[in-house]
Residue, then its C-alpha position, 0 to 999 in steps of 0.5 A: m807079552l807079545t800080544e801087548l807089543v802088537r796092540h802097543n805097535n797098532i796103537m801108535s799106528e793110528t796116532c802117529d800124526l808126524y808126516f815127511m812132506f805132505h800132511g796127507e800122508t797120515s791118511l794112508g793106511y799103515g802098511f804102506r806109509v812104513f813101505l814108504y818110509c823104509l823105501g826111502l830110507a833104502y833110497c838115503f843109504i844109497g845116496l850115502s854110499a854114492i857121496t861117499a865115492r867122491f869123498f873118497k876121490s877127495m880124500e886120495h887128493v888130500v893124502q897125495q899132498t907132498r912137499m919138496v925137500v932139497d938135500e946138499d951133499d957135496d954142492v949137490k942137490n938132491v930134490r925129492y918129495v915127501k908125504v905131508w901126511n903121516y900114515t898113522i894120523a891119516d888112517i885115524t883123522l881123514l879115513a876113520f873120521g870120514t868114513s864115520f861121517p854119516q853116524i856122527s853127522l846124525a848124532t850131532i843132528d839129533a842133539i841139536r834137535n833135542i837142545g832145550q829139551r833137557y835130554a839127549g834122544g837115543l838115536g845118535p848114541g844107538t846108532l854109534v854103538g850099533s856101528a861100532a858093532f857092526d865095524l867090529f864083527p861083520i866087517h871082520a867077517v868079510c875081510v877074513v875071507v877076501p884074501k884069496a884061497g891060502e893067502l895071508k894077511k897080517i897086520s904089519d905094525l903091532g904096535v900102533w894096532i895095539v895102541e888103536l885097540f887099547w884106546s877102541f876099548w876103552a872108549y866103550i869102558w869110558l862111556y860105561i864108567i860116565l853112564e852108571v858109574w860117575s854120575p848115573n843116567v846123566i852127563t855132565f859138562w866135564e865128562a862130555l869135554l873129557t870124551v872130546l878130549q881123549f881123541g887128541l890123546l889117541l892121535l898123540h899115543a898112535y903117533a908116538q907109537d909110529k915113531r917109536w918114542p921112547f919110553i910111551s911107545l911099546p916095544f914091537e918092531r914094524t915088520v918090513r913092507p915091500e916096496e909095492w904096498v898097494p899091488a898092481e895087478v888091478s885090472p886096467k879095464k877098471s877103475r880102482n875105485d869101482n867097488v866103492s859105489p855102484c852110483f859112482d863109476d868114474d874111470r877116467d882118472k886111472g893115475i889116481v891111487d886108492i885111499f889106501s896107498i898113502h902107505e905106499e913106500n914110495e914117496s916121489g911117485s907121479s902119483y902123489q903129485h898134485l893133479p892138474l886140471h888142464d888138458p894133458e894133452l896140452s903138456n906136450d905143447k913146449n909153450f905150456d905154461e904149469t901157472d896156467m893149469y887152474a885157469e878158470p876155463g879149466i875149471i870150469s870144463v871139469w866141473k862140466q864134466q861132472f855133470v856130463d858123466a852124471l847123467m851118461l849111462r857108462n863112460p865111452k871110454v869103456r868097452d862095454e858092448n852089452i848093457s844090461f837091463g838091470r843096469v839101465l834100471w840102476h842108472f836111472v835110480c841113481a841118476p838124481w843122487r849123481l846129478l845132485f854129487a856133480f855140485v860138489p867141486p872137482y876134487q883136483i882143487a886144492h889138493g881135494w880139500i874143497a871137494f872133501i869139506g863139500s862131500l862131508m855137507f852133502i853127508s851131514g844133509i842126507a843124515y838129516i833127512v835119515t833122522r826124519f824117515t827113522d822118526l817116521i818109522s818109529c812114530v808109525t810102528g811103535i819100534n823103538a828108535y834106539v832098536i831101529a837106530f843100531t840095527a838098520l841105521a848102524a848097517g846103512t851107515s856103515w856101509p862106507d866102513l865096509v867098503a874101505s876095509k874090503i878095498a884094503a884086504e883085497r888090494q894091500t899085501t898086509a891087514d893093517s889099514a883093513i883093521a886099523n879103519i875097523t878099531c879106530s872108526n870105534s873110537v872116532n864113533i865114541y870119542v868124537g860121534i858121541g862126545v861132541p854132541w853130548l857137548i853140544d847139549t850139556a854146554y846148553n843145559l849148563i848154561a840155560y838150566g844149570e843142570p846136567l843132561h839126562i840120557e833117554n834108555a841110559r839103562g838100555l845103552s849101558f846094557s848094549l855096551l856090556v853085551f859088546f864088550s863082552t862079545s868084542v872080547g870074543c873076537i879080538s881073541i879069535l884074531v889072536l888065535r888066528r895070527i898064532v896058528f896061521g900066522a895072520e889075522l887074515g886069509g889063511p885056509r878058505v875053510w877056517a877062514w869061512i868058519t871065523c867069518a861065521y862066528f863072527m857074524l854069530l856075534w853080531l847076532i848075539f848083539v843084536v838080539l840080546s839089545s833088542l829084547k833089553v830095549s823092548g822090556f824082554i829082559 
């Protein structure tokens, strides 16, 4: 069997006529082509990491948006600012959807490429299912050991987490039902539509639980949160987003709270005000008019500064006397991405919405290049694209999820966002990431051919779902056991934290190995 697989790979590599830019690539050696395409794929992942950092910055400004509320009490007017975004909805939509957008873009692009071919490719679904496994196992493994030795971080709102967990599990049960039970190996338009609509039910149910609506919400009390949701002991020499991306280190905006401060209890703090695009020194001028803060010169100045920062080795305001050769080399590696992403409008404009949308557009562009490299690697090596999808692509595109949850586990006093980002991302992967592409393809097939959408490698996808569901039960069981024994899901005794970490990684390896063997025909 192994000999036949090697022979098949050699035949594929000899007959592969696909190329990335020039037809002359096909004349290069088999090993050299694989090396170049893998290198290009890795460079795309670096780009995704860099643009995700800018996306996080824009999202910070989106969730900081407040509205003014005037309360009158005995002819005395009290002005307070209330956040526009509900934090549960922000977790599921902005945070989970944003960090999952690379996978969603890849799946949507894969669906559009296959329009008219009467079948759905396995690249998108494979990446999303693999991403779910990466989110649940390796990211949980990292989050468990991130807190300091002996520090415990538990979920404060068990009700919301249980609701999110239920919809996360149900998403994969639902996917198996429509693949193997209702209409084996095909997806109908109505099945795809119901998949997308369930994302709305998730939002409604989570909001109802957060607001404790009667007869709908679970009877779990929310733990009283401390006043400082995000601890203040962050080193003043580092921006709170330094760890988001090695290609993006902007230390100028110290006053910006990090992406998880949407949970902070203090809703009227200055950090929630819309950040102006003017020189702070001008605000000391008595003649300064706030209506001029968005004047064109200010916007141009800030946008120009983005290009300057993209080309600079380091921020001149940051004290760093010794610059290593590695950092210089890394700067030149990242410089093209930094320069390209400087075209994203400043995130201070329109509460960050323009930069938010612009970042998503760049993510979609990179996702398209990723699909091209994946096709080439699969073509040259003969490895099934589905195997590449749920391993390399899933890990690479899930990097934003890993960074987001790691930051939450480090800086928040509870485990809510770190774990909620995982469960919500997995739900978004199915309801939106698979639902929307299938809705596009099934709608076209229904109109053009009057038939449902055939699923490529449906058996392999169904098997992966079963393995994922089985291993995920083992993962959640350990989290529940840690809550009972240690009183928290994350942290705790260092030895047990590392044992838990190793166990989660073992579950991920089981998923990857079994799924790969099934697709390759060994099972």
